[in-house]
C-alpha positions in Angstrom: 4.0 43.1 49.4 6.0 45.4 47.2 8.6 47.8 48.6 6.3 50.7 47.8 3.4 49.1 49.6 5.6 48.4 52.6 6.8 52.1 52.7 3.2 53.3 52.3 2.1 51.1 55.2 4.9 52.6 57.4 3.9 56.1 56.4 0.3 55.3 57.3 1.4 54.1 60.8 3.8 57.0 61.4 1.5 59.9 60.3 -1.2 59.0 62.9 -1.4 58.6 66.7 0.7 58.1 68.6 3.5 59.3 66.2 2.0 62.2 64.2 5.0 62.5 62.0 5.0 64.6 58.8 4.6 62.5 55.7 8.1 63.5 54.5 9.8 62.4 57.8 7.7 59.2 57.9 8.7 58.3 54.3 12.4 59.0 55.0 12.3 56.8 58.1 10.4 54.1 56.3 13.1 54.0 53.6 15.7 53.4 56.2 13.7 50.7 57.9 13.1 49.0 54.6 16.8 49.0 53.9 17.4 47.3 57.3 14.5 44.9 57.7 13.2 44.3 54.1 9.7 43.5 53.2 9.8 40.1 55.0 9.2 41.9 58.3 5.8 43.6 58.5 6.0 47.4 58.9 4.5 47.5 62.4 7.0 45.0 63.7 9.9 46.9 62.1 8.8 50.2 63.6 8.3 48.6 67.1 11.7 46.8 67.0 13.5 49.9 65.9 11.9 52.0 68.6 12.8 49.5 71.2 16.4 49.5 70.1 16.6 53.3 70.4 14.7 53.4 73.7 17.3 51.0 75.1 20.2 53.1 73.7 18.8 56.2 75.2 18.4 54.5 78.6 22.0 53.3 78.6 
């Protein structure tokens, strides 16, 4: 998977339920995730792991 395909997959996930993000916000977030996780981690897993991290940070 290319980086652009990876970002597009993230955007597809984030612009629909349960997220409903704007495309611009989703693309920006996807860029950050790609920088951290790389294309070796599938987009759905990257989003899930990132959200779990922030959920734990907010609970602390």
